[in-house]
C-alpha positions as CSV (number, residue, x, y, z in Angstrom):
1,M,221.9,150.3,181.9
2,G,223.2,151.8,185.1
3,S,225.6,154.7,185.4
4,A,229.3,154.2,185.8
5,K,230.6,153.4,189.3
6,T,234.1,153.2,190.7
7,Y,235.5,149.9,191.9
8,T,238.8,149.3,193.7
9,G,240.5,146.0,194.1
10,T,243.3,143.7,192.9
11,I,243.8,142.5,189.3
12,V,243.8,138.8,188.9
13,D,243.6,136.2,186.0
14,A,240.0,136.0,184.9
15,N,240.5,132.4,183.7
16,C,241.6,131.0,187.1
17,T,239.7,128.0,188.3
18,Q,239.7,129.1,191.9
19,A,237.6,132.2,191.0
20,S,234.5,130.0,190.6
21,D,234.8,129.2,194.4
22,L,233.9,132.8,195.2
23,T,230.4,132.5,194.0
24,S,229.6,129.3,195.9
25,A,231.8,129.7,198.9
26,S,230.3,130.0,202.3
27,N,233.6,131.3,203.6
28,K,234.3,134.3,201.3
29,T,237.4,135.3,203.1
30,K,239.1,131.9,202.5
31,A,237.9,131.8,198.9
32,K,239.2,135.4,198.3
33,N,242.6,134.4,199.8
34,D,242.7,131.3,197.6
35,V,242.1,133.5,194.5
36,M,244.8,136.0,195.6
37,K,247.2,133.1,196.0
38,H,246.4,131.1,193.0
39,C,245.1,133.6,190.4
40,Q,247.9,136.1,190.2
41,A,248.0,137.9,186.9
42,S,251.3,137.4,185.0
43,S,253.0,138.8,182.0
44,N,251.2,136.1,180.0
45,T,247.7,137.0,181.3
46,T,245.4,138.4,178.6
47,S,242.0,138.1,180.4
48,F,241.8,140.1,183.6
49,A,239.3,140.4,186.5
50,L,239.0,142.7,189.4
51,L,238.8,141.1,192.8
52,T,237.2,143.7,195.2
53,K,237.8,143.9,198.9
54,D,234.4,142.4,199.6
55,G,235.1,139.4,197.4
56,N,233.3,140.3,194.2
57,F,235.0,138.9,191.1
58,L,234.3,141.1,188.0
59,K,235.7,140.0,184.7
60,L,236.9,143.0,182.6
61,D,235.6,143.5,179.1
62,D,237.9,143.5,176.0
63,G,238.5,147.2,176.4
64,G,239.6,146.8,180.0
65,N,241.8,143.8,179.1
66,S,243.6,145.8,176.4
67,K,244.0,148.8,178.8
68,L,245.7,146.5,181.3
69,T,247.8,144.7,178.7
70,S,249.2,148.1,177.5
71,M,250.3,149.0,181.0
72,S,254.0,148.2,181.3
73,D,253.9,147.4,185.1
74,S,253.9,144.0,186.6
75,K,250.3,142.9,187.1
76,K,251.1,140.7,190.2
77,N,249.2,142.1,193.2
78,M,248.4,145.2,191.2
79,K,245.8,147.4,193.0
80,V,243.6,149.5,190.7
81,T,240.7,151.8,190.6
82,V,238.3,151.0,187.7
83,T,235.4,153.1,186.6
84,G,232.7,151.4,184.6
85,T,229.4,149.6,184.6
86,V,228.7,146.0,185.6
87,E,226.6,143.8,183.2
88,G,226.2,140.3,184.6
89,D,229.7,139.3,185.8
90,T,231.5,141.6,183.4
91,L,232.8,145.1,184.2
92,K,232.6,147.3,181.1
93,V,235.7,149.5,181.7
94,E,235.8,153.2,181.0
95,T,239.0,154.0,182.9
96,V,241.5,152.0,184.9
97,A,244.2,153.6,187.1
98,K,246.9,152.0,189.2
99,M,246.7,152.9,192.9
């Protein structure tokens, strides 16, 4: 298991269908913009992901989801810094802080 790293990006809904386009898209910028437009996290979102500036889509683990759920702020366009380790397409969250 790798050591923890820090990732920055925008919180989005992990269950959004547009997110799958990121892995197969030849145009990452367009795919990332589609995710930003269609996958906004809302007050009803319970499963979150971090969309990094370079277009990586990392689903947060249960601990990360509960940390975000407990934040009272609106999650729409929320920019965060997350420290954790990536396992597959999941980010195992140690800390999350709003930027």
